[in-house]
N, C-alpha and C positions, 0 to 999 in steps of 0.2 A: 202290050199292056202288061205291066208287072202284076203279079198276084191275080191272074185271070180267074182262077177257080174261086178265090175268096170274093172277088167282085161279083162273079156270077151268083154265088150263094147270097150275097148282100142284096142283089136285085130281086132274086126270088123271094127273099124275106120281105123286101120292100113292097113288092106286089101284094103279098098277103096282108101286110100292115096297112096299106092304103085301103084295101077292101074293108078292113075292120075299123078304119079311122083310128089306128093305134099310134098316137102321137109319141108316146114314150118309147115304143119299139123303134120308130123312125129315128129318134134322137140317138138311141143306143147304137143303131146301125151306123149312123154318121160318125159317132165317136170311135167305133171300131176302125173305121177307115182312116181317121185322122192320125192314129198312131203309126200306121204303115206309111202314110204320106210324110210324116216327120222323119222316118228312118231313111227312106230312099228318095224323098223329094220328087216323087213321080207325079207329073201334072194330071195324069188320068185319075189316080186315086184322090188327088185334091179336088178335081171336078166332081167326082162321085160324092165326096164328103159334103161339098157345098150344096149339091143338088139334094141329097138326102136330108140335110139339115133344113134346107129351104122348104122341102115338102112337109117336114114335120111342123114347121111354123105355119105353113099355108093350111094344112089340114086342121091344125089346132084352132084356127080362127073360123068359127062357125058362120060369122057374118059374111065372110068371103063367099060362102056357098049360096048366099042369097043374091049375089051379084048376077048381072045379065049374062055374062059369058062363062059362068062357072062350069056348066055341064060340058061345054066344048073344050075348055082347058083341061078338065079332068080326063075326058075321053082321049085327048091327044097325049097327055102324059102317060096314061096307062098303056096306050098303044105303043109308045116309044119304049117304055120299060119292057114290054113283051118283045119288041124288036132287039133290044140290047141283050136280053136273055138268050134269044135265038142266035144272035151274032157271036156272043161269047161262047155259047155251046158249040159253035162251029169253028172256034178259034179265029174268028174274023175280027181282029182288033180294029182295023180301019173302019169297018161298018159300025162297030160299037162306039168308037170315038165320034163318028158323024152323028149318031143318034143322041149321044150325050150333048153335043152342041145344039142339036135340034130341040132338045128338052128345054134349054134356056131360051132359044129363039121362039119357042111357042108363045112366050109372053108377048112378043111383037104382034101376034095375031089377035090379041085381046084389045078391047077398047074400054074407055071410061075409067072409072075408079079402080076396078079390079086390076087393070094393067098397071096403074100407078102403085097400088098396094103390093103387087107381086114383084115388081121391079125393086121396090124398097126392101122387100124380104130378101131377095137374092143379094142385094148389096150388103145388107147387114149380115147375112150368112157368110159372105166372103170375109168380112172383117172379123166375125166371130171365129171362123176356122183359122184365119191367119193368126189370131191371138193364141189359139190352141197349139199351132205349130211352133210359134215363138216360145210358148211355154215349154216345149220339148227341147229347147236349147238351140234352135236354128236362129241365126242372126236376124235382127229386125229388118235389115235391108234385103236380105235374101227372101225372107218370108213375105214381105210386102211385094216383092217382085213376082214370086211364085203365084200369089193370089190376085195380083192386079189391083192392089189397094195402095194408097199412099202411106209413107212412113208416118206421116202426121196422124192419119186415121187409126193406124195400128197402135201408135204410141198413146193416143188419146184413149182408145178402148182398153188397152193393157193397163194404163194408169187407173182407170175407173174400176177395173175388176181386181186389181191387186196382183195380176199375173207377173208383173215385173218384180214383185217381192218374193216370188216362189224361189226357194233355194236352188233349184235346177237352173234357173235363169241367171244366177249370179256366179261369178268366178271367185275363186279364193284369192287371197293376197299373194303377192309375188313370192314370198318365202314358201308358202303352202304349195304353190304351183311348181316351184323349183324342186321341192322335196318329192312331190308326186312324180315329176319327170325322172328324178334320180332313181326312185323306186322302180319305175317301169323299165329302166335300162340297166338294171343290175345284172 
């Protein structure tokens, strides 16, 4: 796992933010991860970003906490976060990866409306984080592949948010790119 110490710190802060129901802190932690994900396109960091963003959305919806399986879901997620913290502390990347996967699979143990709500949150989180990676200049095809979303979903979301209009996502004209290349090789 790349940037193990950073991810360990993120999960420790995530644990504290969950206890306080601090939605803004969870979103901030997710955004910190997405920058690293854009640079090295590390699937572990991408999974962390999606999970943290999803948790921020889930915690932010107080009506979810009234659903039948809420306490079970919350207990499982906190337990897995604790296991990830221990695994990363021991430099056991394989165990941390397994527990990241289990965090997402915990949804499968739910029933009723909460399961559907949380599945939808995770899917939307994948698309949202894909758009943020795309914003950092990674191609749409590569980004969609990294996050397991379709290019159509990513293009639709990016078009709605204006991400495709961000100057970093646009290349210069041919002359500008040639001049830049000439400058680099002087």
